[in-house]
C-alpha positions as CSV (number, residue, x, y, z in Angstrom):
1,E,12.7,-11.0,-4.3
2,K,13.1,-7.3,-4.7
3,V,11.0,-4.9,-2.1
4,H,12.1,-0.8,-2.6
5,I,11.5,2.0,-1.0
6,C,11.3,5.3,-2.6
7,I,11.3,8.8,0.3
8,Q,10.5,11.9,-1.6
9,L,10.0,14.8,-0.2
10,T,8.5,18.3,-1.4
11,A,7.5,21.7,-0.2
12,L,4.0,20.3,-0.8
13,E,4.1,16.5,0.2
14,L,5.7,13.9,1.9
15,K,5.7,10.6,-0.5
16,I,6.5,7.2,0.9
17,R,6.7,4.0,-1.3
18,V,7.1,0.3,-1.1
19,H,6.9,-1.5,-4.3
20,D,8.1,-5.6,-5.3
21,D,8.0,-8.0,-8.6
22,G,5.9,-9.7,-6.6
23,T,3.1,-10.6,-8.3
24,G,0.6,-7.4,-7.4
25,F,-2.8,-6.6,-6.6
26,G,-5.3,-8.9,-7.3
27,E,-8.1,-6.6,-5.8
28,N,-8.9,-3.6,-6.8
29,A,-7.7,-1.4,-3.8
30,E,-11.2,-0.3,-2.1
31,E,-11.4,-4.0,-1.2
32,M,-7.4,-4.3,0.3
33,T,-8.1,-2.1,2.5
34,K,-10.7,-3.2,3.9
35,A,-10.1,-5.7,7.1
36,F,-10.0,-9.4,6.9
37,R,-9.7,-9.6,3.5
38,Q,-7.5,-12.5,2.2
39,Q,-5.6,-12.3,-1.0
40,N,-3.9,-15.3,-2.1
41,A,-5.9,-18.9,-0.7
42,K,-3.8,-21.2,-2.1
43,D,-1.2,-19.8,0.3
44,S,0.6,-21.9,3.1
45,L,-0.2,-18.9,6.1
46,N,-3.2,-17.4,7.5
47,H,-3.1,-13.8,6.0
48,T,-5.6,-11.3,8.9
49,G,-5.5,-8.7,5.9
50,L,-4.7,-6.2,8.4
51,G,-2.1,-5.0,7.1
52,M,-3.3,-3.0,4.6
53,Y,-6.6,-1.8,6.6
54,I,-3.7,-0.9,9.6
55,S,-1.4,1.9,7.2
56,R,-4.9,3.3,5.5
57,L,-6.3,4.1,9.0
58,Y,-3.2,5.9,9.9
59,C,-2.9,7.8,6.6
60,E,-6.6,9.0,7.3
61,K,-5.3,10.0,11.2
62,H,-2.3,11.8,9.9
63,G,-4.3,13.3,7.0
64,G,-2.9,11.5,4.4
65,H,-4.6,8.6,1.9
66,L,-2.9,5.7,0.7
67,L,-2.3,4.4,-3.1
68,L,-2.3,0.6,-4.0
69,E,-1.3,-0.2,-7.0
70,N,0.3,-2.9,-9.9
71,N,3.4,-2.4,-11.7
72,E,3.7,-1.8,-15.3
73,N,6.2,-4.7,-15.9
74,N,5.0,-7.3,-12.6
75,G,4.2,-6.0,-8.9
76,A,3.5,-3.8,-7.0
77,S,3.3,-0.6,-5.1
78,V,1.9,0.6,-2.3
79,T,2.1,5.2,-1.7
80,A,1.5,6.6,1.3
81,V,0.0,10.6,0.2
82,F,0.5,13.2,3.3
83,S,0.4,17.3,2.7
84,R,3.1,19.3,4.2
85,I,0.3,22.6,4.6
86,V,-1.1,22.6,7.8
């Protein structure tokens, strides 16, 4: 029901974090960032699973990385981390 976006900028890095209060990730992060993954077979929508894959690719193309994790109190977090040091 709720989605939060947090942006953190330090001298060393930029972090963009999106987290929600849903059910979280059912698979490990490695699997979630592959192309054409469908997490919830009960979902009435047809997912192609490209969202996390494309996000990971864009992060890597810009020298960053993507972190996927389940929150302690339900929900999931996706964090894009970019180094500010060139």
